[in-house]
VEXVO-304447 format. One record per residue (C-alpha): residue number from 1; residue in three letters; x, y, z. Coordinates in Angstrom, 3 decimals, padded with zeros to 6 digits. Example, Ala and Ser with C-alpha at 12.3 -4.5 7.8 and 13.67 -1.06 7.14 Angstrom:
<recs>
<1 Ala <012.300 -004.500 007.800>>;
<2 Ser <013.670 -001.060 007.140>>;
</recs>
This chain:
<recs>
<1 Met <110.552 096.881 259.014>>;
<2 Ser <108.245 097.574 256.162>>;
<3 Leu <109.526 097.412 252.487>>;
<4 Asp <107.518 099.249 249.659>>;
<5 Gly <108.852 098.247 246.303>>;
<6 Ser <105.899 099.156 244.181>>;
<7 Ser <107.817 101.767 242.301>>;
<8 Val <110.872 099.504 241.640>>;
<9 Gln <111.362 097.312 238.560>>;
<10 Thr <112.571 093.775 239.002>>;
<11 His <115.765 092.441 237.260>>;
<12 Val <116.820 096.047 236.939>>;
<13 Gly <119.584 097.717 238.971>>;
<14 Ser <118.445 101.340 239.623>>;
<15 Gly <121.598 102.939 240.707>>;
<16 Ser <121.160 103.988 244.196>>;
<17 Gly <117.792 101.960 244.596>>;
<18 Gly <114.211 103.237 245.143>>;
<19 Gly <111.025 102.542 247.007>>;
<20 Glu <110.955 102.980 250.730>>;
<21 Val <112.188 101.019 253.820>>;
<22 Lys <110.776 102.115 257.177>>;
<23 Ala <110.153 100.890 260.744>>;
<24 Gln <106.887 099.218 261.303>>;
<25 Phe <105.077 097.648 264.237>>;
<26 Gly <103.586 094.172 263.415>>;
<27 Ala <104.108 092.155 260.434>>;
<28 Leu <101.466 092.527 257.834>>;
<29 Ala <102.132 091.854 253.897>>;
<30 Trp <104.876 094.449 253.441>>;
<31 Glu <106.823 093.041 256.587>>;
<32 Lys <107.452 089.520 255.256>>;
<33 Tyr <110.657 088.384 253.697>>;
<34 Lys <112.298 085.564 252.016>>;
<35 Ile <116.053 084.831 252.768>>;
<36 Val <117.548 083.859 249.571>>;
<37 Arg <121.209 082.399 249.254>>;
<38 Thr <123.204 084.397 246.671>>;
<39 Thr <126.634 082.926 246.597>>;
<40 Val <128.429 079.658 247.808>>;
<41 Thr <130.071 082.000 250.530>>;
<42 Gly <126.882 082.003 252.388>>;
<43 Ala <125.716 085.418 251.527>>;
<44 Val <121.964 086.028 251.335>>;
<45 Ala <119.634 088.554 249.916>>;
<46 Ile <116.333 089.551 251.745>>;
<47 Glu <113.510 089.481 249.241>>;
<48 Ser <110.213 090.959 249.798>>;
<49 Val <107.241 088.552 249.812>>;
<50 Ala <104.859 091.215 248.723>>;
<51 Phe <106.949 092.629 246.110>>;
<52 Pro <108.869 089.545 244.669>>;
<53 Gly <112.015 090.378 242.877>>;
<54 Arg <112.764 093.383 245.167>>;
<55 Phe <115.421 093.147 247.611>>;
<56 Leu <116.381 095.265 250.672>>;
<57 Arg <119.387 097.355 249.853>>;
<58 Leu <121.623 099.049 252.527>>;
<59 Gly <123.845 101.679 250.732>>;
<60 Arg <126.948 103.503 251.577>>;
<61 Pro <127.272 105.179 255.038>>;
<62 Asp <125.553 108.538 253.633>>;
<63 Glu <122.581 106.652 251.945>>;
<64 Met <119.424 105.371 253.461>>;
<65 Ala <118.180 101.787 253.293>>;
<66 Asn <115.781 101.253 250.288>>;
<67 Val <114.939 098.637 247.560>>;
<68 Gln <116.707 097.281 244.682>>;
<69 Gly <115.299 095.222 241.808>>;
<70 Met <118.053 092.828 241.787>>;
<71 Ala <120.406 091.288 244.356>>;
<72 Leu <123.746 093.074 243.915>>;
<73 Glu <126.590 093.718 246.256>>;
<74 Leu <124.687 096.018 248.466>>;
<75 Glu <121.905 093.613 248.676>>;
<76 His <124.161 090.827 250.089>>;
<77 Phe <124.085 090.017 253.816>>;
<78 Glu <125.609 087.510 256.314>>;
<79 Ile <123.120 086.464 259.034>>;
<80 Val <124.776 085.498 262.122>>;
<81 Val <122.881 083.394 264.727>>;
<82 Ile <123.906 084.066 268.376>>;
<83 Gly <123.146 081.853 271.246>>;
</recs>
């Protein structure tokens, strides 16, 4: 997964998000992430290494995945390890 957050400001919620998230073969600079704990409930945010302060955003069912400049509700995830 590649995340281009170059057009997204940090520390600013941009409504429906921005930037671009797409499938990518391999893992170069735009495909590396930090898992950031966001709350005491165990939720995490997925932050771009190439674009610090930009987070993966999965919107409502009628929206595409994109980038947000802060970790709000739609940028919080639960990662479950199976096996």
